[in-house]
GUFI-920372 format. One record per atom (N, C-alpha, C, O): residue number from 1; atom name; x, y, z. Coordinates in nm, 2 decimals, always signed. Layout:
BEGIN
[romi NUM; "CA"; [X; Y; Z]] ...
REM end
This chain:
BEGIN
[romi 1; "N"; [+0.09; -0.12; +0.00]] [romi 1; "CA"; [+0.00; +0.00; +0.00]] [romi 1; "C"; [+0.09; +0.12; +0.00]] [romi 1; "O"; [+0.19; +0.13; +0.07]] [romi 2; "N"; [+0.05; +0.22; -0.07]] [romi 2; "CA"; [+0.13; +0.34; -0.08]] [romi 2; "C"; [+0.11; +0.43; +0.04]] [romi 2; "O"; [+0.01; +0.42; +0.12]] [romi 3; "N"; [+0.21; +0.52; +0.07]] [romi 3; "CA"; [+0.20; +0.61; +0.18]] [romi 3; "C"; [+0.07; +0.70; +0.16]] [romi 3; "O"; [+0.00; +0.73; +0.25]] [romi 4; "N"; [+0.05; +0.74; +0.04]] [romi 4; "CA"; [-0.07; +0.82; +0.01]] [romi 4; "C"; [-0.20; +0.75; +0.05]] [romi 4; "O"; [-0.28; +0.81; +0.11]] [romi 5; "N"; [-0.21; +0.63; +0.01]] [romi 5; "CA"; [-0.33; +0.55; +0.05]] [romi 5; "C"; [-0.34; +0.54; +0.20]] [romi 5; "O"; [-0.45; +0.55; +0.26]] [romi 6; "N"; [-0.23; +0.52; +0.27]] [romi 6; "CA"; [-0.24; +0.51; +0.42]] [romi 6; "C"; [-0.28; +0.64; +0.47]] [romi 6; "O"; [-0.36; +0.64; +0.57]] [romi 7; "N"; [-0.23; +0.75; +0.42]] [romi 7; "CA"; [-0.28; +0.88; +0.47]] [romi 7; "C"; [-0.43; +0.90; +0.45]] [romi 7; "O"; [-0.49; +0.96; +0.53]] [romi 8; "N"; [-0.48; +0.86; +0.33]] [romi 8; "CA"; [-0.62; +0.87; +0.30]] [romi 8; "C"; [-0.70; +0.79; +0.40]] [romi 8; "O"; [-0.81; +0.83; +0.45]] [romi 9; "N"; [-0.65; +0.67; +0.44]] [romi 9; "CA"; [-0.72; +0.59; +0.53]] [romi 9; "C"; [-0.72; +0.65; +0.67]] [romi 9; "O"; [-0.83; +0.66; +0.74]] [romi 10; "N"; [-0.61; +0.71; +0.71]] [romi 10; "CA"; [-0.60; +0.78; +0.84]] [romi 10; "C"; [-0.69; +0.90; +0.85]] [romi 10; "O"; [-0.76; +0.92; +0.95]] [romi 11; "N"; [-0.70; +0.97; +0.74]] [romi 11; "CA"; [-0.79; +1.09; +0.73]] [romi 11; "C"; [-0.93; +1.05; +0.74]] [romi 11; "O"; [-1.02; +1.11; +0.81]] [romi 12; "N"; [-0.97; +0.94; +0.66]] [romi 12; "CA"; [-1.11; +0.89; +0.67]] [romi 12; "C"; [-1.14; +0.85; +0.81]] [romi 12; "O"; [-1.25; +0.87; +0.85]] [romi 13; "N"; [-1.05; +0.78; +0.87]] [romi 13; "CA"; [-1.08; +0.73; +1.01]] [romi 13; "C"; [-1.09; +0.85; +1.10]] [romi 13; "O"; [-1.18; +0.85; +1.19]] [romi 14; "N"; [-1.01; +0.95; +1.08]] [romi 14; "CA"; [-1.02; +1.07; +1.17]] [romi 14; "C"; [-1.15; +1.14; +1.15]] [romi 14; "O"; [-1.21; +1.20; +1.24]] [romi 15; "N"; [-1.20; +1.15; +1.02]] [romi 15; "CA"; [-1.32; +1.22; +0.99]] [romi 15; "C"; [-1.44; +1.14; +1.06]] [romi 15; "O"; [-1.53; +1.21; +1.12]] [romi 16; "N"; [-1.44; +1.01; +1.06]] [romi 16; "CA"; [-1.55; +0.94; +1.12]] [romi 16; "C"; [-1.54; +0.96; +1.27]] [romi 16; "O"; [-1.64; +0.97; +1.34]] [romi 17; "N"; [-1.42; +0.96; +1.33]] [romi 17; "CA"; [-1.40; +0.98; +1.47]] [romi 17; "C"; [-1.45; +1.12; +1.51]] [romi 17; "O"; [-1.52; +1.14; +1.61]] [romi 18; "N"; [-1.42; +1.22; +1.43]] [romi 18; "CA"; [-1.47; +1.35; +1.46]] [romi 18; "C"; [-1.62; +1.36; +1.45]] [romi 18; "O"; [-1.68; +1.43; +1.53]] [romi 19; "N"; [-1.68; +1.29; +1.36]] [romi 19; "CA"; [-1.83; +1.28; +1.36]] [romi 19; "C"; [-1.89; +1.22; +1.49]] [romi 19; "O"; [-1.98; +1.27; +1.54]] [romi 20; "N"; [-1.82; +1.12; +1.53]] [romi 20; "CA"; [-1.87; +1.05; +1.66]] [romi 20; "C"; [-1.85; +1.15; +1.78]] [romi 20; "O"; [-1.93; +1.16; +1.87]] [romi 21; "N"; [-1.74; +1.22; +1.77]] [romi 21; "CA"; [-1.72; +1.32; +1.88]] [romi 21; "C"; [-1.83; +1.43; +1.88]] [romi 21; "O"; [-1.88; +1.47; +1.98]] [romi 22; "N"; [-1.86; +1.48; +1.76]] [romi 22; "CA"; [-1.96; +1.58; +1.74]] [romi 22; "C"; [-2.10; +1.53; +1.80]] [romi 22; "O"; [-2.17; +1.60; +1.87]] [romi 23; "N"; [-2.13; +1.41; +1.76]] [romi 23; "CA"; [-2.26; +1.35; +1.81]] [romi 23; "C"; [-2.25; +1.34; +1.96]] [romi 23; "O"; [-2.35; +1.37; +2.03]] [romi 24; "N"; [-2.14; +1.29; +2.02]] [romi 24; "CA"; [-2.13; +1.28; +2.16]] [romi 24; "C"; [-2.13; +1.41; +2.24]] [romi 24; "O"; [-2.19; +1.42; +2.35]] [romi 25; "N"; [-2.08; +1.51; +2.17]] [romi 25; "CA"; [-2.08; +1.64; +2.24]] [romi 25; "C"; [-2.21; +1.72; +2.22]] [romi 25; "O"; [-2.26; +1.78; +2.32]] [romi 26; "N"; [-2.27; +1.71; +2.11]] [romi 26; "CA"; [-2.39; +1.79; +2.08]] [romi 26; "C"; [-2.52; +1.72; +2.09]] [romi 26; "O"; [-2.62; +1.79; +2.11]] [romi 27; "N"; [-2.52; +1.59; +2.09]] [romi 27; "CA"; [-2.65; +1.52; +2.08]] [romi 27; "C"; [-2.65; +1.39; +2.16]] [romi 27; "O"; [-2.71; +1.29; +2.12]] [romi 28; "N"; [-2.57; +1.38; +2.27]] [romi 28; "CA"; [-2.56; +1.26; +2.35]] [romi 28; "C"; [-2.70; +1.21; +2.40]] [romi 28; "O"; [-2.73; +1.09; +2.39]] [romi 29; "N"; [-2.78; +1.30; +2.45]] [romi 29; "CA"; [-2.91; +1.25; +2.50]] [romi 29; "C"; [-3.00; +1.20; +2.39]] [romi 29; "O"; [-3.06; +1.09; +2.41]] [romi 30; "N"; [-3.03; +1.28; +2.29]] [romi 30; "CA"; [-3.12; +1.22; +2.19]] [romi 30; "C"; [-3.07; +1.10; +2.11]] [romi 30; "O"; [-3.14; +1.01; +2.08]] [romi 31; "N"; [-2.94; +1.10; +2.09]] [romi 31; "CA"; [-2.88; +0.98; +2.02]] [romi 31; "C"; [-2.89; +0.86; +2.12]] [romi 31; "O"; [-2.92; +0.75; +2.08]] [romi 32; "N"; [-2.85; +0.88; +2.24]] [romi 32; "CA"; [-2.86; +0.78; +2.34]] [romi 32; "C"; [-3.00; +0.72; +2.35]] [romi 32; "O"; [-3.02; +0.60; +2.36]] [romi 33; "N"; [-3.10; +0.81; +2.35]] [romi 33; "CA"; [-3.24; +0.76; +2.35]] [romi 33; "C"; [-3.28; +0.68; +2.23]] [romi 33; "O"; [-3.35; +0.58; +2.24]] [romi 34; "N"; [-3.23; +0.73; +2.12]] [romi 34; "CA"; [-3.26; +0.66; +1.99]] [romi 34; "C"; [-3.20; +0.52; +1.99]] [romi 34; "O"; [-3.26; +0.42; +1.94]] [romi 35; "N"; [-3.08; +0.51; +2.05]] [romi 35; "CA"; [-3.01; +0.38; +2.05]] [romi 35; "C"; [-3.04; +0.29; +2.17]] [romi 35; "O"; [-3.01; +0.17; +2.17]] [romi 36; "N"; [-3.10; +0.35; +2.27]] [romi 36; "CA"; [-3.13; +0.28; +2.39]] [romi 36; "C"; [-3.01; +0.27; +2.48]] [romi 36; "O"; [-2.99; +0.18; +2.56]] [romi 37; "N"; [-2.92; +0.37; +2.47]] [romi 37; "CA"; [-2.80; +0.38; +2.55]] [romi 37; "C"; [-2.80; +0.50; +2.65]] [romi 37; "O"; [-2.86; +0.60; +2.62]] [romi 38; "N"; [-2.74; +0.49; +2.76]] [romi 38; "CA"; [-2.72; +0.61; +2.85]] [romi 38; "C"; [-2.65; +0.72; +2.77]] [romi 38; "O"; [-2.55; +0.69; +2.70]] [romi 39; "N"; [-2.69; +0.84; +2.79]] [romi 39; "CA"; [-2.62; +0.95; +2.73]] [romi 39; "C"; [-2.48; +0.96; +2.76]] [romi 39; "O"; [-2.39; +1.00; +2.68]] [romi 40; "N"; [-2.44; +0.92; +2.88]] [romi 40; "CA"; [-2.30; +0.93; +2.92]] [romi 40; "C"; [-2.21; +0.83; +2.84]] [romi 40; "O"; [-2.09; +0.86; +2.82]] [romi 41; "N"; [-2.27; +0.72; +2.80]] [romi 41; "CA"; [-2.19; +0.63; +2.72]] [romi 41; "C"; [-2.16; +0.69; +2.58]] [romi 41; "O"; [-2.05; +0.68; +2.53]] [romi 42; "N"; [-2.26; +0.75; +2.53]] [romi 42; "CA"; [-2.25; +0.82; +2.40]] [romi 42; "C"; [-2.15; +0.93; +2.41]] [romi 42; "O"; [-2.06; +0.95; +2.32]] [romi 43; "N"; [-2.15; +1.01; +2.52]] [romi 43; "CA"; [-2.06; +1.12; +2.53]] [romi 43; "C"; [-1.92; +1.07; +2.55]] [romi 43; "O"; [-1.83; +1.13; +2.49]] [romi 44; "N"; [-1.90; +0.97; +2.64]] [romi 44; "CA"; [-1.76; +0.92; +2.66]] [romi 44; "C"; [-1.71; +0.87; +2.53]] [romi 44; "O"; [-1.59; +0.89; +2.50]] [romi 45; "N"; [-1.79; +0.80; +2.45]] [romi 45; "CA"; [-1.74; +0.75; +2.32]] [romi 45; "C"; [-1.69; +0.86; +2.23]] [romi 45; "O"; [-1.59; +0.85; +2.16]] [romi 46; "N"; [-1.77; +0.97; +2.24]] [romi 46; "CA"; [-1.73; +1.09; +2.16]] [romi 46; "C"; [-1.59; +1.14; +2.20]] [romi 46; "O"; [-1.51; +1.18; +2.12]] [romi 47; "N"; [-1.57; +1.15; +2.33]] [romi 47; "CA"; [-1.44; +1.21; +2.38]] [romi 47; "C"; [-1.32; +1.11; +2.34]] [romi 47; "O"; [-1.21; +1.16; +2.31]] [romi 48; "N"; [-1.35; +0.98; +2.35]] [romi 48; "CA"; [-1.25; +0.89; +2.31]] [romi 48; "C"; [-1.21; +0.91; +2.17]] [romi 48; "O"; [-1.09; +0.90; +2.13]] [romi 49; "N"; [-1.31; +0.93; +2.09]] [romi 49; "CA"; [-1.29; +0.94; +1.94]] [romi 49; "C"; [-1.21; +1.07; +1.91]] [romi 49; "O"; [-1.14; +1.08; +1.82]] [romi 50; "N"; [-1.23; +1.18; +1.99]] [romi 50; "CA"; [-1.16; +1.30; +1.97]] [romi 50; "C"; [-1.01; +1.27; +1.99]] [romi 50; "O"; [-0.93; +1.31; +1.90]] [romi 51; "N"; [-0.97; +1.20; +2.09]] [romi 51; "CA"; [-0.83; +1.17; +2.12]] [romi 51; "C"; [-0.78; +1.09; +2.00]] [romi 51; "O"; [-0.66; +1.11; +1.96]] [romi 52; "N"; [-0.85; +0.99; +1.96]] [romi 52; "CA"; [-0.81; +0.90; +1.85]] [romi 52; "C"; [-0.79; +0.98; +1.72]] [romi 52; "O"; [-0.69; +0.96; +1.65]] [romi 53; "N"; [-0.89; +1.07; +1.69]] [romi 53; "CA"; [-0.88; +1.15; +1.57]] [romi 53; "C"; [-0.75; +1.24; +1.57]] [romi 53; "O"; [-0.69; +1.26; +1.46]] [romi 54; "N"; [-0.72; +1.29; +1.68]] [romi 54; "CA"; [-0.60; +1.38; +1.69]] [romi 54; "C"; [-0.47; +1.29; +1.65]] [romi 54; "O"; [-0.39; +1.34; +1.58]] [romi 55; "N"; [-0.46; +1.17; +1.71]] [romi 55; "CA"; [-0.35; +1.09; +1.67]] [romi 55; "C"; [-0.35; +1.05; +1.52]] [romi 55; "O"; [-0.24; +1.05; +1.46]] [romi 56; "N"; [-0.47; +1.03; +1.47]] [romi 56; "CA"; [-0.48; +1.00; +1.33]] [romi 56; "C"; [-0.43; +1.11; +1.24]] [romi 56; "O"; [-0.36; +1.09; +1.14]] [romi 57; "N"; [-0.47; +1.23; +1.28]] [romi 57; "CA"; [-0.43; +1.35; +1.20]] [romi 57; "C"; [-0.28; +1.37; +1.21]] [romi 57; "O"; [-0.21; +1.40; +1.11]] [romi 58; "N"; [-0.22; +1.35; +1.33]] [romi 58; "CA"; [-0.08; +1.37; +1.35]] [romi 58; "C"; [-0.01; +1.27; +1.25]] [romi 58; "O"; [+0.09; +1.31; +1.19]] [romi 59; "N"; [-0.05; +1.14; +1.25]] [romi 59; "CA"; [+0.01; +1.04; +1.17]] [romi 59; "C"; [+0.00; +1.08; +1.02]] [romi 59; "O"; [+0.09; +1.07; +0.94]] [romi 60; "N"; [-0.12; +1.12; +0.98]] [romi 60; "CA"; [-0.15; +1.15; +0.84]] [romi 60; "C"; [-0.07; +1.27; +0.79]] [romi 60; "O"; [-0.03; +1.28; +0.67]] [romi 61; "N"; [-0.03; +1.37; +0.88]] [romi 61; "CA"; [+0.04; +1.48; +0.84]] [romi 61; "C"; [+0.19; +1.46; +0.83]] [romi 61; "O"; [+0.26; +1.54; +0.78]] [romi 62; "N"; [+0.24; +1.35; +0.88]] [romi 62; "CA"; [+0.38; +1.32; +0.88]] [romi 62; "C"; [+0.41; +1.28; +0.73]] [romi 62; "O"; [+0.33; +1.22; +0.66]] [romi 63; "N"; [+0.53; +1.32; +0.69]] [romi 63; "CA"; [+0.58; +1.28; +0.55]] [romi 63; "C"; [+0.56; +1.13; +0.53]] [romi 63; "O"; [+0.51; +1.09; +0.43]] [romi 64; "N"; [+0.61; +1.06; +0.62]] [romi 64; "CA"; [+0.59; +0.91; +0.62]] [romi 64; "C"; [+0.53; +0.88; +0.76]] [romi 64; "O"; [+0.60; +0.89; +0.86]] [romi 65; "N"; [+0.41; +0.84; +0.77]] [romi 65; "CA"; [+0.35; +0.81; +0.90]] [romi 65; "C"; [+0.43; +0.71; +0.98]] [romi 65; "O"; [+0.47; +0.60; +0.93]] [romi 66; "N"; [+0.45; +0.74; +1.10]] [romi 66; "CA"; [+0.53; +0.66; +1.19]] [romi 66; "C"; [+0.46; +0.52; +1.21]] [romi 66; "O"; [+0.35; +0.52; +1.25]] [romi 67; "N"; [+0.53; +0.42; +1.17]] [romi 67; "CA"; [+0.47; +0.28; +1.18]] [romi 67; "C"; [+0.42; +0.25; +1.32]] [romi 67; "O"; [+0.32; +0.19; +1.34]] [romi 68; "N"; [+0.50; +0.29; +1.43]] [romi 68; "CA"; [+0.46; +0.26; +1.56]] [romi 68; "C"; [+0.33; +0.33; +1.60]] [romi 68; "O"; [+0.24; +0.28; +1.66]] [romi 69; "N"; [+0.32; +0.46; +1.55]] [romi 69; "CA"; [+0.20; +0.53; +1.58]] [romi 69; "C"; [+0.08; +0.47; +1.50]] [romi 69; "O"; [-0.03; +0.47; +1.56]] [romi 70; "N"; [+0.10; +0.43; +1.38]] [romi 70; "CA"; [-0.01; +0.37; +1.30]] [romi 70; "C"; [-0.05; +0.24; +1.37]] [romi 70; "O"; [-0.17; +0.21; +1.37]] [romi 71; "N"; [+0.04; +0.16; +1.42]] [romi 71; "CA"; [+0.01; +0.04; +1.49]] [romi 71; "C"; [-0.07; +0.07; +1.62]] [romi 71; "O"; [-0.17; +0.00; +1.65]] [romi 72; "N"; [-0.03; +0.18; +1.69]] [romi 72; "CA"; [-0.10; +0.22; +1.81]] [romi 72; "C"; [-0.25; +0.25; +1.77]] [romi 72; "O"; [-0.34; +0.22; +1.84]] [romi 73; "N"; [-0.27; +0.33; +1.66]] [romi 73; "CA"; [-0.40; +0.36; +1.62]] [romi 73; "C"; [-0.48; +0.24; +1.58]] [romi 73; "O"; [-0.60; +0.23; +1.62]] [romi 74; "N"; [-0.42; +0.14; +1.51]] [romi 74; "CA"; [-0.49; +0.02; +1.48]] [romi 74; "C"; [-0.53; -0.06; +1.60]] [romi 74; "O"; [-0.64; -0.11; +1.61]] [romi 75; "N"; [-0.44; -0.07; +1.70]] [romi 75; "CA"; [-0.47; -0.14; +1.82]] [romi 75; "C"; [-0.58; -0.06; +1.90]] [romi 75; "O"; [-0.66; -0.13; +1.96]] [romi 76; "N"; [-0.58; +0.07; +1.90]] [romi 76; "CA"; [-0.68; +0.15; +1.96]] [romi 76; "C"; [-0.82; +0.12; +1.89]] [romi 76; "O"; [-0.92; +0.11; +1.96]] [romi 77; "N"; [-0.82; +0.10; +1.76]] [romi 77; "CA"; [-0.94; +0.07; +1.69]] [romi 77; "C"; [-0.99; -0.07; +1.73]] [romi 77; "O"; [-1.11; -0.09; +1.75]] [romi 78; "N"; [-0.89; -0.16; +1.75]] [romi 78; "CA"; [-0.94; -0.30; +1.80]] [romi 78; "C"; [-1.00; -0.29; +1.94]] [romi 78; "O"; [-1.09; -0.36; +1.97]] [romi 79; "N"; [-0.94; -0.20; +2.02]] [romi 79; "CA"; [-1.00; -0.18; +2.15]] [romi 79; "C"; [-1.14; -0.12; +2.14]] [romi 79; "O"; [-1.23; -0.16; +2.22]] [romi 80; "N"; [-1.16; -0.03; +2.05]] [romi 80; "CA"; [-1.29; +0.02; +2.02]] [romi 80; "C"; [-1.39; -0.09; +1.98]] [romi 80; "O"; [-1.51; -0.09; +2.03]] [romi 81; "N"; [-1.35; -0.18; +1.90]] [romi 81; "CA"; [-1.43; -0.29; +1.85]] [romi 81; "C"; [-1.47; -0.37; +1.97]] [romi 81; "O"; [-1.59; -0.41; +1.99]] [romi 82; "N"; [-1.37; -0.41; +2.05]] [romi 82; "CA"; [-1.40; -0.49; +2.17]] [romi 82; "C"; [-1.50; -0.41; +2.27]] [romi 82; "O"; [-1.59; -0.47; +2.32]] [romi 83; "N"; [-1.48; -0.29; +2.28]] [romi 83; "CA"; [-1.56; -0.21; +2.37]] [romi 83; "C"; [-1.70; -0.20; +2.32]] [romi 83; "O"; [-1.80; -0.20; +2.39]] [romi 84; "N"; [-1.71; -0.19; +2.18]] [romi 84; "CA"; [-1.85; -0.18; +2.12]] [romi 84; "C"; [-1.93; -0.31; +2.15]] [romi 84; "O"; [-2.05; -0.30; +2.19]] [romi 85; "N"; [-1.86; -0.42; +2.14]] [romi 85; "CA"; [-1.93; -0.55; +2.17]] [romi 85; "C"; [-1.96; -0.56; +2.32]] [romi 85; "O"; [-2.06; -0.62; +2.36]] [romi 86; "N"; [-1.87; -0.50; +2.40]] [romi 86; "CA"; [-1.90; -0.50; +2.55]] [romi 86; "C"; [-2.02; -0.42; +2.58]] [romi 86; "O"; [-2.10; -0.45; +2.67]] [romi 87; "N"; [-2.04; -0.30; +2.51]] [romi 87; "CA"; [-2.15; -0.22; +2.52]] [romi 87; "C"; [-2.28; -0.29; +2.49]] [romi 87; "O"; [-2.38; -0.29; +2.56]] [romi 88; "N"; [-2.28; -0.36; +2.38]] [romi 88; "CA"; [-2.39; -0.44; +2.34]] [romi 88; "C"; [-2.42; -0.55; +2.44]] [romi 88; "O"; [-2.54; -0.57; +2.48]] [romi 89; "N"; [-2.32; -0.62; +2.49]] [romi 89; "CA"; [-2.34; -0.72; +2.59]] [romi 89; "C"; [-2.40; -0.67; +2.72]] [romi 89; "O"; [-2.48; -0.73; +2.78]] [romi 90; "N"; [-2.35; -0.55; +2.75]] [romi 90; "CA"; [-2.39; -0.49; +2.88]] [romi 90; "C"; [-2.53; -0.43; +2.87]] [romi 90; "O"; [-2.61; -0.44; +2.97]] [romi 91; "N"; [-2.56; -0.36; +2.76]] [romi 91; "CA"; [-2.69; -0.29; +2.75]] [romi 91; "C"; [-2.79; -0.35; +2.66]] [romi 91; "O"; [-2.89; -0.28; +2.62]] [romi 92; "N"; [-2.77; -0.47; +2.61]] [romi 92; "CA"; [-2.86; -0.53; +2.51]] [romi 92; "C"; [-3.00; -0.52; +2.55]] [romi 92; "O"; [-3.09; -0.50; +2.46]] [romi 93; "N"; [-3.03; -0.55; +2.67]] [romi 93; "CA"; [-3.17; -0.55; +2.72]] [romi 93; "C"; [-3.24; -0.42; +2.70]] [romi 93; "O"; [-3.36; -0.42; +2.66]] [romi 94; "N"; [-3.17; -0.31; +2.72]] [romi 94; "CA"; [-3.23; -0.18; +2.71]] [romi 94; "C"; [-3.21; -0.11; +2.57]] [romi 94; "O"; [-3.28; -0.02; +2.54]] [romi 95; "N"; [-3.12; -0.17; +2.49]] [romi 95; "CA"; [-3.09; -0.11; +2.36]] [romi 95; "C"; [-3.21; -0.14; +2.26]] [romi 95; "O"; [-3.28; -0.24; +2.27]] [romi 96; "N"; [-3.23; -0.04; +2.17]] [romi 96; "CA"; [-3.32; -0.06; +2.07]] [romi 96; "C"; [-3.26; -0.15; +1.96]] [romi 96; "O"; [-3.14; -0.17; +1.95]] [romi 97; "N"; [-3.34; -0.20; +1.87]] [romi 97; "CA"; [-3.29; -0.28; +1.76]] [romi 97; "C"; [-3.20; -0.20; +1.67]] [romi 97; "O"; [-3.09; -0.25; +1.63]] [romi 98; "N"; [-3.24; -0.07; +1.65]] [romi 98; "CA"; [-3.15; +0.02; +1.58]] [romi 98; "C"; [-3.02; +0.04; +1.65]] [romi 98; "O"; [-2.91; +0.04; +1.59]] [romi 99; "N"; [-3.03; +0.05; +1.78]] [romi 99; "CA"; [-2.90; +0.07; +1.86]] [romi 99; "C"; [-2.81; -0.04; +1.85]] [romi 99; "O"; [-2.69; -0.02; +1.83]] [romi 100; "N"; [-2.86; -0.16; +1.86]] [romi 100; "CA"; [-2.77; -0.28; +1.84]] [romi 100; "C"; [-2.71; -0.28; +1.70]] [romi 100; "O"; [-2.59; -0.31; +1.68]] [romi 101; "N"; [-2.80; -0.26; +1.60]] [romi 101; "CA"; [-2.75; -0.26; +1.46]] [romi 101; "C"; [-2.64; -0.16; +1.44]] [romi 101; "O"; [-2.54; -0.18; +1.37]] [romi 102; "N"; [-2.66; -0.04; +1.49]] [romi 102; "CA"; [-2.57; +0.07; +1.47]] [romi 102; "C"; [-2.43; +0.04; +1.54]] [romi 102; "O"; [-2.33; +0.06; +1.48]] [romi 103; "N"; [-2.44; +0.00; +1.66]] [romi 103; "CA"; [-2.32; -0.03; +1.74]] [romi 103; "C"; [-2.24; -0.15; +1.67]] [romi 103; "O"; [-2.12; -0.14; +1.66]] [romi 104; "N"; [-2.31; -0.25; +1.63]] [romi 104; "CA"; [-2.24; -0.36; +1.56]] [romi 104; "C"; [-2.18; -0.32; +1.43]] [romi 104; "O"; [-2.07; -0.36; +1.39]] [romi 105; "N"; [-2.26; -0.25; +1.35]] [romi 105; "CA"; [-2.21; -0.20; +1.22]] [romi 105; "C"; [-2.09; -0.11; +1.23]] [romi 105; "O"; [-2.00; -0.13; +1.15]] [romi 106; "N"; [-2.09; -0.02; +1.32]] [romi 106; "CA"; [-1.98; +0.07; +1.33]] [romi 106; "C"; [-1.86; -0.01; +1.39]] [romi 106; "O"; [-1.74; +0.03; +1.35]] [romi 107; "N"; [-1.88; -0.11; +1.47]] [romi 107; "CA"; [-1.77; -0.19; +1.52]] [romi 107; "C"; [-1.70; -0.26; +1.40]] [romi 107; "O"; [-1.58; -0.27; +1.39]] [romi 108; "N"; [-1.78; -0.31; +1.31]] [romi 108; "CA"; [-1.72; -0.38; +1.19]] [romi 108; "C"; [-1.65; -0.28; +1.10]] [romi 108; "O"; [-1.55; -0.31; +1.04]] [romi 109; "N"; [-1.70; -0.16; +1.09]] [romi 109; "CA"; [-1.64; -0.06; +1.01]] [romi 109; "C"; [-1.50; -0.02; +1.07]] [romi 109; "O"; [-1.40; +0.00; +1.00]] [romi 110; "N"; [-1.50; -0.01; +1.20]] [romi 110; "CA"; [-1.38; +0.03; +1.27]] [romi 110; "C"; [-1.28; -0.09; +1.26]] [romi 110; "O"; [-1.16; -0.07; +1.24]] [romi 111; "N"; [-1.33; -0.21; +1.26]] [romi 111; "CA"; [-1.24; -0.33; +1.24]] [romi 111; "C"; [-1.17; -0.32; +1.10]] [romi 111; "O"; [-1.06; -0.35; +1.08]] [romi 112; "N"; [-1.25; -0.27; +1.00]] [romi 112; "CA"; [-1.20; -0.25; +0.87]] [romi 112; "C"; [-1.08; -0.15; +0.87]] [romi 112; "O"; [-0.98; -0.17; +0.80]] [romi 113; "N"; [-1.10; -0.04; +0.94]] [romi 113; "CA"; [-1.00; +0.06; +0.94]] [romi 113; "C"; [-0.87; +0.00; +1.01]] [romi 113; "O"; [-0.76; +0.02; +0.97]] [romi 114; "N"; [-0.89; -0.08; +1.12]] [romi 114; "CA"; [-0.78; -0.14; +1.19]] [romi 114; "C"; [-0.70; -0.23; +1.10]] [romi 114; "O"; [-0.58; -0.23; +1.10]] [romi 115; "N"; [-0.77; -0.31; +1.03]] [romi 115; "CA"; [-0.70; -0.40; +0.94]] [romi 115; "C"; [-0.62; -0.33; +0.83]] [romi 115; "O"; [-0.51; -0.36; +0.80]] [romi 116; "N"; [-0.69; -0.23; +0.77]] [romi 116; "CA"; [-0.62; -0.15; +0.66]] [romi 116; "C"; [-0.49; -0.08; +0.72]] [romi 116; "O"; [-0.39; -0.08; +0.66]] [romi 117; "N"; [-0.51; -0.02; +0.84]] [romi 117; "CA"; [-0.40; +0.05; +0.89]] [romi 117; "C"; [-0.28; -0.04; +0.93]] [romi 117; "O"; [-0.17; -0.01; +0.90]] [romi 118; "N"; [-0.32; -0.16; +0.99]] [romi 118; "CA"; [-0.21; -0.25; +1.03]] [romi 118; "C"; [-0.14; -0.30; +0.90]] [romi 118; "O"; [-0.02; -0.31; +0.90]] [romi 119; "N"; [-0.22; -0.34; +0.80]] [romi 119; "CA"; [-0.16; -0.40; +0.68]] [romi 119; "C"; [-0.07; -0.29; +0.61]] [romi 119; "O"; [+0.03; -0.33; +0.55]] [romi 120; "N"; [-0.11; -0.17; +0.62]] [romi 120; "CA"; [-0.03; -0.06; +0.56]] [romi 120; "C"; [+0.11; -0.05; +0.61]] [romi 120; "O"; [+0.20; -0.02; +0.54]] [romi 121; "N"; [+0.12; -0.07; +0.74]] [romi 121; "CA"; [+0.26; -0.06; +0.80]] [romi 121; "C"; [+0.33; -0.19; +0.81]] [romi 121; "O"; [+0.45; -0.20; +0.84]] [romi 122; "N"; [+0.26; -0.30; +0.78]] [romi 122; "CA"; [+0.32; -0.43; +0.79]] [romi 122; "C"; [+0.37; -0.47; +0.65]] [romi 122; "O"; [+0.45; -0.57; +0.64]] [romi 123; "N"; [+0.34; -0.40; +0.55]] [romi 123; "CA"; [+0.39; -0.43; +0.41]] [romi 123; "C"; [+0.49; -0.33; +0.36]] [romi 123; "O"; [+0.48; -0.21; +0.41]] [romi 124; "N"; [+0.57; -0.36; +0.27]] [romi 124; "CA"; [+0.67; -0.26; +0.22]] [romi 124; "C"; [+0.59; -0.14; +0.16]] [romi 124; "O"; [+0.49; -0.16; +0.10]] [romi 125; "N"; [+0.65; -0.03; +0.18]] [romi 125; "CA"; [+0.58; +0.10; +0.13]] [romi 125; "C"; [+0.63; +0.13; -0.01]] [romi 125; "O"; [+0.74; +0.11; -0.05]] [romi 126; "N"; [+0.53; +0.20; -0.08]] [romi 126; "CA"; [+0.56; +0.25; -0.21]] [romi 126; "C"; [+0.54; +0.40; -0.20]] [romi 126; "O"; [+0.44; +0.45; -0.16]] [romi 127; "N"; [+0.65; +0.48; -0.22]] [romi 127; "CA"; [+0.64; +0.63; -0.21]] [romi 127; "C"; [+0.54; +0.68; -0.30]] [romi 127; "O"; [+0.52; +0.64; -0.42]] [romi 128; "N"; [+0.46; +0.79; -0.25]] [romi 128; "CA"; [+0.37; +0.86; -0.34]] [romi 128; "C"; [+0.44; +0.94; -0.44]] [romi 128; "O"; [+0.55; +1.00; -0.41]] [romi 129; "N"; [+0.39; +0.95; -0.56]] [romi 129; "CA"; [+0.45; +1.03; -0.66]] [romi 129; "C"; [+0.43; +1.17; -0.64]] [romi 129; "O"; [+0.48; +1.25; -0.72]] 
REM end
């Protein structure tokens, strides 16, 4: 995978994290009600995503993203996936069907980012033209 593609993946990941942060900051209560989750869970998820997005932007702005930082980001994404399934396991009784679907779907999307990011630093790089 090229450095350019890795940077695009990191930026896309950061954009999605920023969206989750905005939801957690601006609409935790209504989104929590829609999903059947406590508002504080939605808000905390947003703040976690802000920290992750900042790391992703730092990596994407480097001429060559630091492999250790990208691996840290990928591992953080795997932690998010595990936490997402823990949220479903913990709150399944009170969650709405939409809530379960959204949490599971975003967990798989984040897993996709983690796999792409890890593979990008685990394979030889091709410099962007």
